[in-house]
C-alpha positions in Angstrom: -22.6 17.5 19.2 -22.4 16.6 15.5 -22.9 19.4 12.9 -23.9 19.0 9.2 -20.3 20.0 7.9 -18.7 17.4 10.3 -21.3 14.6 9.1 -20.4 15.4 5.6 -16.6 15.4 6.4 -17.0 11.9 8.1 -19.1 10.9 4.8 -16.4 12.1 2.7 -13.8 10.1 4.5 -15.8 7.1 4.4 -16.2 7.4 0.7 -12.4 8.0 0.2 -11.7 4.8 2.0 -14.2 2.9 -0.4 -12.1 4.5 -3.4 -9.0 3.4 -2.0 -10.1 0.0 -1.2 -11.4 -0.6 -4.7 -8.2 0.7 -6.2 -6.3 -1.8 -3.9 -8.6 -4.7 -4.9 -7.9 -3.7 -8.6 -4.3 -3.7 -8.3 -4.3 -7.4 -7.0 -6.0 -8.3 -10.5 -3.6 -9.1 -13.3 -3.4 -7.7 -16.5 -1.0 -8.7 -19.2 2.2 -7.8 -16.9 3.5 -8.7 -13.5 3.4 -6.6 -10.7 4.4 -7.2 -7.3 1.3 -5.7 -5.7 -0.8 -8.6 -7.5 -0.3 -10.6 -4.4 -1.4 -8.1 -2.0 -4.8 -9.9 -1.6 -3.2 -13.2 -1.0 -3.3 -14.4 2.9 -0.9 -17.0 3.9 -1.7 -19.3 6.8 1.5 -19.0 9.2 2.0 -19.1 12.8 -1.7 -20.1 13.5 -3.1 -16.8 11.7 -3.6 -15.4 8.1 -1.0 -13.0 7.2 -0.7 -10.6 4.3 1.9 -11.5 1.5 4.0 -8.3 2.2 4.3 -9.5 6.1 5.8 -12.8 5.1 7.9 -12.3 2.0 9.1 -9.8 -0.6 7.6 -9.9 -4.0 9.5 -8.5 -7.1 8.8 -8.6 -10.7 12.3 -9.0 -12.7 10.3 -9.7 -16.1 6.9 -8.7 -17.2 5.7 -12.3 -16.9 7.5 -13.5 -13.8 7.0 -12.7 -10.0 9.8 -13.8 -7.4 8.7 -14.2 -4.0 11.2 -14.4 -1.3 10.1 -15.7 2.0 11.5 -13.9 5.2 11.5 -17.3 6.9 12.8 -19.9 4.3 10.9 -22.9 6.1 7.6 -21.3 5.3 8.1 -21.4 1.5 5.8 -24.3 1.1 2.8 -22.3 3.1 3.4 -19.3 1.0 3.5 -21.4 -2.3 0.3 -23.1 -1.2 -1.5 -19.8 -0.6 -0.6 -18.3 -4.0 -1.9 -21.6 -5.7 -5.2 -21.4 -3.7 -5.7 -17.7 -4.1 -8.0 -18.0 -7.0 -5.6 -15.7 -9.1 -5.0 -18.9 -11.6 -1.2 -18.8 -10.7 1.0 -22.1 -10.6 4.1 -21.2 -8.2 7.3 -23.4 -8.3 9.3 -23.4 -5.0 13.2 -23.2 -6.1 15.6 -23.3 -3.2 14.9 -20.2 -1.0 12.5 -18.4 -3.6 9.1 -19.1 -5.2 9.2 -18.4 -9.0 5.4 -17.4 -10.1 5.3 -17.4 -13.9 2.3 -15.8 -15.4 0.4 -17.8 -17.8 -0.8 -16.1 -21.1 -4.3 -14.9 -20.9 -6.8 -15.9 -23.2 -10.1 -14.5 -24.1 -12.2 -16.5 -21.4 -9.7 -15.6 -18.6 -9.9 -11.9 -19.4 -13.7 -12.1 -19.5 -13.6 -14.0 -16.1 -11.3 -11.0 -14.7 -13.6 -8.4 -16.0 -16.4 -10.1 -14.1 -14.1 -10.1 -10.9 -13.5 -6.5 -11.4 -17.2 -5.6 -11.7 -17.8 -7.5 -8.3 -15.0 -5.7 -6.5 -16.5 -2.4 -7.8 -19.8 -3.2 -6.7 -18.6 -3.9 -3.2 -16.9 -0.3 -3.5 -20.3 1.0 -4.5 -22.0 -0.6 -1.7 -19.4 1.0 0.8 -20.1 4.4 -0.9 -23.9 3.9 -0.4 -23.5 2.7 3.3 -21.7 6.1 3.8 -24.4 8.1 2.4 -26.9 6.1 4.5 -24.9 6.7 7.5 -24.9 10.4 6.8 -28.6 10.6 6.2 -29.2 8.9 9.5 -27.0 11.1 11.2 -28.8 14.2 9.8 -32.0 12.8 11.2 -30.8 12.8 14.8 -29.3 16.3 14.6 -31.0 18.6 17.3 -31.5 22.1 16.8 -31.1 22.5 12.9 -33.5 23.6 10.5 -35.2 21.3 8.2 -33.9 23.3 5.3 -30.2 22.9 6.6 -30.9 19.1 6.8 -32.2 19.0 3.3 -29.3 21.1 1.9 -26.9 18.6 3.9 -28.6 15.6 2.3 -28.3 17.1 -1.2 -24.4 17.6 -0.6 -24.2 14.0 0.4 -26.3 12.9 -2.4 -23.7 14.9 -4.9 -20.8 13.3 -3.0 -22.3 9.8 -3.5 -23.0 10.4 -7.3 -19.2 11.8 -7.6 -17.8 8.7 -5.9 -20.0 6.2 -7.9 -18.7 7.9 -11.2 -15.2 7.7 -9.9 -15.6 3.9 -9.4 -17.3 3.6 -12.7 -14.0 5.3 -14.2 -11.9 2.8 -12.4 -13.9 -0.2 -13.8 -13.4 1.3 -17.5 -9.7 1.8 -17.0 -9.1 -1.8 -15.3 -11.4 -3.3 -17.9 -9.3 -1.7 -20.9 -6.1 -2.8 -19.2 -7.4 -6.5 -18.7 -8.7 -6.7 -22.4 -5.5 -5.2 -24.1 -3.8 -8.1 -25.9 
């Protein structure tokens, strides 16, 4: 038997997941400097399945404009290089010995604007997840038995407040990431 507070708690947890996911996605979008988590969204086709970069290699950033990818299995270097090249991040990796060097090209104005569009698309996905959590909570409120209409209305108001707060948080994340990308 669900209660209003349990539904609100579940809703908050789902919205927290949406924010965390959005932050993770944003971390993968490069600004001016190299960070190892830039390649977190890259999936490598290895051993018959798609694996996350951190499952197949270590990524380090010894210089602001360079990533070094060291595969756990040296024989899979070509697969990792291919995955980075085809990731849509605009990177051109070079396989050297047992490591893969990924120099970051200088970002021009067009590339920055493109990345800002990607940020907005990813943020919209986060907002959709927040809206889904709100809708799910509202549906759960309607299914409650033995709860007064006033309590349900109050619960819906609380969930709407949560929704608004989380959308505002995503908007703040957008502003911060946009400023980071457009910084020359």
